[in-house]
C-alpha positions in Angstrom: 93.3 118.1 91.5 95.8 120.4 92.5 95.3 123.3 94.0 94.5 123.9 97.9 90.9 125.1 97.1 90.0 121.5 95.5 90.4 117.8 96.6 92.5 115.7 94.3 92.5 112.5 93.3 95.8 110.8 94.3 98.8 110.1 92.3 101.3 107.4 92.1 104.9 106.8 90.9 105.8 103.5 89.7 103.6 100.3 89.4 100.0 99.8 88.9 99.1 98.7 92.5 99.5 101.5 95.2 102.8 102.2 96.0 103.2 105.9 96.5 100.9 108.8 97.6 98.4 110.0 95.1 98.1 113.8 95.4 96.5 115.9 93.2 95.0 116.8 90.2 96.3 116.7 86.8 96.6 119.3 83.8 97.0 118.9 80.4 98.9 120.8 77.9 100.3 120.5 74.7 100.3 122.2 71.0 100.1 120.4 67.7 99.8 120.6 64.1 96.6 119.0 62.3 95.1 119.3 59.0 91.9 121.4 58.8 88.7 120.2 57.1 89.9 122.6 54.3 93.5 121.1 54.1 95.1 123.8 56.0 97.5 123.5 59.0 95.9 123.7 62.2 97.7 124.2 65.8 95.8 122.5 68.5 97.4 123.8 71.9 97.0 121.5 74.9 98.4 122.6 78.5 98.9 119.4 81.2 99.9 118.9 84.8 102.6 116.7 86.2 101.4 114.0 88.2 105.1 112.6 88.6 107.2 112.9 91.6 110.4 113.0 89.4 111.7 113.1 85.9 111.1 109.2 85.7 107.6 109.7 86.8 106.8 112.5 84.8 103.2 112.6 83.0 105.4 114.0 79.8 106.2 110.2 79.3 102.6 109.2 79.3 101.5 111.8 76.9 104.3 111.6 74.8 103.3 108.0 74.3 99.9 108.9 73.8 100.8 111.4 71.1 103.1 109.1 69.2 100.4 106.3 68.6 97.9 109.1 67.9 99.6 110.6 65.2 100.7 107.0 63.8 97.0 106.2 63.0 96.0 109.6 62.4 98.5 111.2 59.2 98.4 115.0 59.2 98.4 115.3 63.1 101.1 116.7 64.9 100.5 117.4 68.7 103.2 118.4 70.8 102.9 118.2 74.8 103.8 120.8 77.6 103.5 119.6 80.8 103.6 122.1 83.8 103.9 121.8 87.6 100.5 122.0 89.4 101.7 124.8 91.4 101.8 126.8 88.0 99.0 125.5 85.7 96.1 128.0 86.9 99.1 131.0 86.4 100.1 129.4 83.1 96.5 129.1 81.4 95.5 132.6 82.5 98.9 133.7 80.9 98.0 132.0 77.7 94.5 133.6 78.0 95.5 137.2 78.5 98.2 137.0 75.9 95.8 136.1 73.0 97.3 132.5 72.8 94.3 130.6 74.0 94.9 126.8 74.3 92.5 124.3 72.8 92.6 122.0 75.3 93.1 122.2 79.3 92.9 119.6 82.0 92.7 120.9 85.4 90.7 120.6 88.8 87.7 122.9 87.5 85.9 124.5 84.8 83.3 126.8 86.2 85.2 130.1 85.6 85.8 129.3 81.9 82.0 128.4 81.6 81.2 131.9 83.5 83.6 133.5 80.7 81.8 131.5 77.8 85.2 130.2 76.7 84.3 126.5 76.4 82.8 123.9 74.1 79.8 122.0 75.4 81.1 118.5 75.9 78.7 117.2 73.3 80.5 118.9 70.4 83.8 117.7 71.5 82.9 114.0 72.2 81.3 111.3 70.1 78.0 109.8 71.0 79.8 106.5 72.1 82.6 108.5 74.4 79.6 110.4 76.3 77.8 107.3 76.8 80.7 105.5 78.2 81.2 108.4 80.8 80.0 107.2 84.6 77.0 109.1 84.8 77.5 110.9 88.2 80.6 112.2 86.9 79.2 113.5 83.5 76.5 115.1 85.5 79.0 117.0 87.7 80.3 118.6 84.6 77.1 120.5 84.2 76.4 123.9 84.3 72.3 124.9 84.3 72.0 121.3 82.6 74.7 121.7 80.0 77.9 119.6 80.2 81.0 121.7 80.0 83.4 120.0 82.2 84.7 116.7 80.9 85.9 114.2 83.7 89.2 112.5 83.3 90.2 111.0 86.2 88.5 110.4 89.8 88.8 109.7 93.2 86.5 108.7 96.1 86.3 108.9 99.7 85.6 105.6 101.7 86.1 104.8 105.6 89.7 103.3 106.4 90.4 101.7 109.8 93.4 100.2 111.3 92.6 96.1 111.8 95.3 95.8 114.4 94.2 98.4 116.6 90.3 97.3 115.9 91.7 93.3 117.2 93.4 95.0 120.4 89.9 96.8 121.0 87.9 93.3 120.6 86.1 95.0 117.7 85.0 92.5 115.1 84.5 95.0 111.9 84.2 98.3 110.9 81.3 100.6 112.0 78.3 101.1 109.7 76.2 104.2 111.8 77.6 107.1 113.9 76.7 105.3 117.3 78.8 102.2 116.0 82.0 104.6 115.4 81.4 106.2 118.6 81.4 102.9 120.5 84.4 101.8 118.9 86.1 104.9 119.4 85.5 104.7 123.0 86.7 101.2 123.1 90.1 102.2 121.2 90.6 104.9 123.6 90.3 102.7 126.7 92.1 100.2 125.3 95.0 102.0 124.2 95.3 105.2 125.5 97.7 108.0 123.6 95.9 106.8 120.3 93.7 109.0 117.9 90.4 107.0 117.8 89.1 109.1 114.8 91.0 111.6 113.1 88.3 114.4 112.1 90.6 116.4 110.3 88.8 119.8 109.8 92.0 122.1 109.4 92.4 124.5 106.5 93.9 121.8 103.9 90.7 120.1 103.0 88.1 120.7 105.8 85.6 121.3 103.3 86.0 117.7 102.3 85.7 115.9 105.7 82.9 118.6 106.3 80.9 117.5 103.0 81.7 113.8 103.9 79.9 114.2 107.5 76.9 116.3 106.3 75.9 113.9 103.5 76.0 111.2 105.9 73.8 113.2 108.3 71.1 113.8 105.6 72.6 117.5 104.8 74.4 118.9 101.9 76.5 122.0 101.4 74.4 123.0 98.5 71.0 121.9 97.3 70.3 120.9 93.4 69.1 124.3 92.6 72.7 125.5 93.5 71.4 127.2 96.8 74.1 127.0 99.5 72.7 125.3 102.4 75.4 125.4 104.8 73.4 126.7 107.7 70.5 123.8 107.3 69.2 122.0 110.4 70.6 118.8 109.1 74.2 120.4 109.2 73.8 122.0 112.6 72.6 118.5 113.9 75.9 116.9 112.5 78.3 119.1 114.0 76.4 119.1 117.2 76.7 115.4 117.1 80.4 115.5 116.3 81.3 118.1 118.7 79.3 116.5 122.0 80.3 112.8 120.8 83.7 112.9 119.6 85.4 116.0 120.3 84.1 116.7 123.5 84.8 112.8 124.7 88.3 113.5 123.6 88.1 110.8 120.6 89.8 112.7 118.1 92.8 115.2 117.9 92.1 118.1 120.7 91.3 120.7 118.2 90.2 119.4 114.6 90.1 122.6 113.0 94.0 122.9 113.4 94.5 119.1 111.8 95.1 119.1 108.2 94.0 115.9 106.1 98.1 115.2 105.6 98.7 114.9 109.2 95.9 112.6 109.6 97.2 110.3 106.7 100.9 110.4 108.1 99.6 109.3 111.9 97.4 106.8 110.1 100.4 105.2 108.6 102.3 105.4 111.6 99.5 103.6 113.7 98.6 106.6 115.7 95.3 106.9 114.3 92.7 104.1 114.0 89.8 105.5 112.0 89.6 108.3 109.2 88.1 109.1 105.8 90.5 108.7 103.0 91.3 108.6 99.1 93.4 106.0 97.7 96.7 108.1 98.6 95.7 107.1 102.4 95.8 103.1 101.3 98.9 103.8 99.5 100.7 105.3 102.8 99.2 102.4 104.5 100.5 99.8 102.2 104.2 101.4 102.1 104.1 101.6 106.0 102.8 97.7 106.0 99.8 98.7 108.2 97.1 95.9 108.2 94.0 98.5 107.4 90.2 97.8 106.1 88.0 100.0 103.9 84.3 100.2 104.4 81.5 102.7 103.3 81.4 105.8 105.0 79.2 105.4 108.3 75.6 107.0 108.5 73.5 108.5 110.8 70.9 106.1 110.5 71.4 102.3 109.6 68.8 102.7 107.2 70.2 105.7 105.3 71.8 105.1 101.4 75.6 105.1 101.8 77.1 108.2 100.3 80.5 109.4 99.2 82.4 112.5 97.9 83.6 112.1 94.5 86.3 114.2 93.1 87.5 114.6 89.4 89.8 116.4 87.3 88.5 118.1 84.2 89.2 118.4 80.5 88.1 121.6 78.9 87.7 122.5 75.0 88.1 126.2 74.2 86.4 128.1 71.3 88.6 130.6 71.0 90.5 129.1 67.8 87.5 127.5 66.2 89.2 123.6 66.5 86.1 121.8 67.4 86.3 118.9 64.9 90.4 118.7 65.6 89.8 118.6 69.2 86.9 116.0 68.8 89.2 113.6 66.9 92.1 114.1 69.4 89.7 113.7 72.6 88.0 110.8 71.3 91.3 109.0 71.3 92.4 110.3 74.7 89.3 108.4 76.1 89.8 105.2 74.6 89.9 102.2 77.5 93.8 101.6 76.5 94.6 105.3 77.0 92.5 105.5 80.2 93.1 102.6 81.7 97.2 103.4 81.4 97.2 106.7 83.1 94.8 105.2 85.7 97.0 102.2 86.9 100.3 104.5 86.4 98.8 106.8 88.7 96.5 104.8 90.8 93.5 107.1 89.8 90.2 105.9 89.4 88.3 105.5 86.0 85.6 108.1 84.7 84.7 105.8 82.2 82.4 102.5 82.4 84.3 100.4 80.2 87.8 101.3 82.3 86.1 100.8 85.5 84.8 97.3 84.1 88.3 96.6 83.3 89.9 97.3 86.7 87.2 95.8 88.8 87.3 92.5 86.7 91.0 92.2 86.1 91.9 91.2 89.9 94.7 93.6 89.9 92.9 96.4 91.9 92.1 94.7 95.1 93.1 98.0 97.1 90.8 100.0 95.0 87.8 97.6 95.5 85.8 100.2 98.1 86.6 102.9 96.2 85.7 101.5 92.6 82.3 100.4 93.8 81.5 103.9 95.1 82.1 105.3 92.2 78.3 105.4 90.6 76.9 106.9 93.8 79.3 109.5 94.3 78.2 113.2 95.3 80.2 116.4 94.1 80.7 119.9 95.5 78.8 122.5 93.6 81.8 122.6 90.8 79.4 124.3 88.4 78.8 127.5 90.6 81.7 129.9 90.0 81.5 131.2 93.4 82.5 127.7 94.7 86.2 128.5 94.5 86.0 131.1 97.0 83.2 129.9 99.1 85.5 126.8 99.8 88.3 128.7 100.8 86.1 130.3 103.4 84.9 126.9 104.4 88.3 125.4 104.6 89.3 128.2 106.8 86.8 128.4 109.3 84.0 125.3 109.3 86.3 123.6 111.9 84.8 125.8 114.6 81.5 124.2 113.8 82.8 121.5 116.2 83.6 124.0 119.0 80.8 125.5 121.5 79.0 128.4 119.3 79.2 126.2 116.0 76.1 127.2 114.9 77.1 130.6 114.5 79.9 129.4 112.9 77.5 127.9 110.4 75.4 131.1 110.1 78.4 133.6 109.5 79.3 131.0 106.5 76.0 130.5 105.3 75.8 134.5 104.8 79.1 134.5 103.2 78.5 132.1 100.7 75.1 133.6 99.6 77.1 136.8 99.2 79.6 135.2 97.0 76.9 133.4 95.2 75.3 136.9 94.6 78.6 138.6 93.5 79.2 135.6 90.6 75.4 135.8 89.3 76.0 139.3 89.0 79.3 139.2 87.3 77.8 136.6 84.6 74.8 138.9 84.0 72.2 136.9 85.7 
C-alpha cells in the first residue's frame, strides 16, 4: 500500500527470507491483446506498482515472467505490463479514466472510490469459484461494499507485537506481555534498568497514527467503525483506551515524550538501533531487525484483559476489474492465472509479503522457510480491517493521522469528540455524493 493514507504491506528486495524493509502497497498495470469470444482482437490494460528499490528488483521482472508463461499456455493472449512508481499510481489511473482510456485491471491500495463511481465488476464476475473459495475469508470480506465484494485482495500484511529480547533479559523479563498491565510493568522495569531507552514506542505521528490507534482500540474492546459502517471514534471503550495510554504509559514517561510527533518510520529505525524495547510492527520491522542483527521476538498484540480474544490489524492491497471496456471474460481468464499458487507464492516470497489465498498460506506455513513470519501468518485469519468499503475513509483516515495523537494528552476526550464529528460529516458527504 502506498499512500500515506493507507498502511502498507512491506516489501523486500532480494531473497525469500527477510532481508530488506517492506514498505508499500503494489499497483498493477499492463496492456495486452487477447482474442475475444467473437474472434476479434481485444486489448487488456493493466496498470501495476513497483515494489522494488532498484532496476534489478523492479516488479517489472515479476510481471514480465508471469505474462510470458501466461501467453505460452494461452495462445492469442498478448499482455504487456506498465509498472508505475507508488508515488504516481493514483494520478496515472485518474489520468487514464479522465481521458477515456479506462484500464481493465488496476491493483492498488483501495477500491471504495471506484465502487462509488460504479466502475467495477463484482469479484464473482471475474474470478472462478475455486479462486474465490481459496481466498482467506477475512480478506475477502474486507473487500466488500454493502455485502458485495469488489476489492480483490492481492497481497497482505498483519501487525504483531515485537520486542527486543536482549533488553528483556537485561531487565529480568522472561517473556512478552499478554496484557496491558503486564506491558506497563515490563516498561517500568526496562526504564529502571536501562535509562535513556524507550520502553514502548507508541508512534502516533502523522505517518500511520490510524494504524497504531486501531490496534489499541481493538485490544481495548473498541473499534474505529462498527459493522454497520458507522464511525465509533468517540466510543466509551476508546475513551478508556486512550486514557489508559495517557496515564499508564505517556505520563509515566514510558514512551517518547510526545507520541503525536513520532512516526512509525522513526520507531522502526530506533528499534533496529536498540533504542526501543517494544512496539507493534509489520514484517518490515522484522526485516530491519534481522539486518541490524537485533535479537527480537514476536507475539500476539497485548490486550486489555487476559480473557479477551487476540486481535490484529490486517492490511491488504487490492486488485480491481473495470467494466468500461466490457472485457469480463478476458479479465477472468487472466486473473485466475495470476492467483495460481505458483504465482502468488513467487510474489509473496520475492517481496516478503503475506498471502491472501489459503493454499499459498499453507505452503508458506509448512515449508519451514518462513519462520520469521510465523506470528504474522498465524494472525491472518483473525485480521480486522479499516472501513475500506466506505468512500469517506480516505479523508477520515487523514484526519485521524493528523490529530488522534492528541488523544493521549490532557483533554484527549475532546480530540475524540471532534474527530467523531468530522468523521460523521465526511460519511454524510460521501453518502450524498453516492445518492444514498
